[in-house]
C-alpha positions in Angstrom: -18.7 -29.5 -45.8 -21.4 -28.9 -48.6 -23.9 -26.6 -47.7 -27.6 -27.7 -48.8 -27.2 -24.7 -51.2 -24.1 -26.1 -52.8 -25.4 -29.9 -52.3 -28.6 -28.6 -54.5 -26.1 -27.2 -56.8 -24.4 -30.3 -57.3 -27.6 -32.4 -57.8 -29.4 -29.8 -60.2 -25.7 -29.7 -62.4 -26.0 -33.9 -62.3 -29.4 -34.2 -63.0 -28.4 -31.8 -66.5 -25.1 -34.3 -67.2 -27.1 -37.0 -66.7 -30.5 -35.5 -68.8 -28.6 -34.8 -71.8 -26.5 -38.3 -71.4 -22.8 -36.0 -72.0 -21.0 -39.4 -71.2 -22.5 -41.6 -73.3 -22.7 -39.4 -76.5 -19.5 -38.8 -76.2 -18.8 -42.4 -76.3 -20.9 -43.4 -79.6 -19.9 -40.2 -80.9 -16.0 -41.9 -80.3 -16.5 -45.0 -81.7 -18.3 -44.0 -84.6 -15.5 -41.8 -85.4 -13.2 -45.0 -85.2 -15.5 -47.5 -87.2 -15.5 -44.5 -89.8 -12.0 -44.1 -89.8 -11.1 -48.3 -89.5 -13.1 -48.3 -92.8 -11.8 -45.9 -94.4 -8.5 -47.3 -93.9 -9.8 -51.1 -94.7 -10.7 -49.4 -98.2 -7.6 -47.7 -98.9 -5.5 -51.1 -98.3 -7.9 -52.8 -100.5 -7.5 -50.6 -103.5 -3.9 -51.2 -102.4 -3.8 -54.7 -103.5 -2.0 -56.3 -106.4 -4.3 -58.0 -108.3 -2.1 -59.5 -110.6 0.4 -61.2 -108.8 -2.6 -62.6 -106.0 -4.3 -65.4 -106.2 -8.1 -65.5 -105.7 -7.8 -68.0 -103.2 -5.9 -66.3 -101.4 -7.4 -62.4 -101.8 -10.6 -63.9 -100.6 -8.4 -65.1 -97.0 -6.7 -61.7 -96.9 -10.0 -59.9 -97.4 -12.6 -62.0 -95.2 -10.5 -60.7 -91.4 -11.5 -57.0 -92.3 -15.0 -57.7 -93.7 -15.7 -59.9 -90.5 -13.6 -57.0 -87.9 -15.9 -54.2 -89.8 -19.4 -56.3 -89.5 -18.5 -57.2 -86.1 -18.2 -53.5 -85.2 -20.9 -52.2 -86.6 -23.0 -55.0 -84.7 -21.4 -53.5 -81.6 -22.4 -50.0 -82.2 -25.7 -50.9 -83.2 -26.8 -52.9 -80.2 -24.4 -50.2 -77.9 -27.3 -47.3 -79.8 -30.2 -49.3 -78.9 -28.9 -49.5 -75.3 -28.2 -46.0 -75.1 -31.8 -45.3 -76.9 -33.7 -47.7 -74.2 -32.2 -46.2 -71.1 -32.9 -42.9 -71.6 -35.3 -41.1 -68.4 -38.4 -39.8 -68.9 -38.0 -36.4 -67.4 -41.5 -35.1 -68.0 -43.1 -38.3 -66.1 -40.0 -37.8 -63.2 -41.1 -33.8 -63.0 -45.3 -34.6 -62.8 -44.2 -37.0 -59.9 -42.2 -34.4 -58.4 -45.4 -32.1 -58.6 -47.8 -34.6 -57.1 -45.2 -35.4 -54.4 -45.6 -31.3 -53.8 -48.7 -31.1 -53.8 -49.4 -33.9 -51.3 -50.2 -32.4 -48.3 -48.3 -32.9 -44.7 -48.9 -35.6 -42.0 
C-alpha cells in the first residue's frame, strides 16, 4: 500500500514528466528523424536513376510516389507539432490557482 508521502512523490514525478512532455517530444523527435532519413534515401535513389534509358513520362511516374509520400509525411509532422504546441499546460496559471486555493480560509 502506498503511503501519502510516496503518493505525493509519484504525483510530483508525474507533473515533471507532464511539464516537460517527455513522450510527445520523444515521438516528434523520432518522427522527424525518420522523415529526414526517408528524404535522404529518396534523394539518393533519385540521384542514381539512369536518365539515359528512362523516358520522361516514366521518370515522372517514378518520382510521383516519393514526392507525394514526403509531402504527406511533412504535413503529418506539421499537424502533430501544431497539436503538441497547442496542448501544453499553462503551469504558471496552474500554480496561481493552487496558491489561491491554499490561501482560502476553510469553512
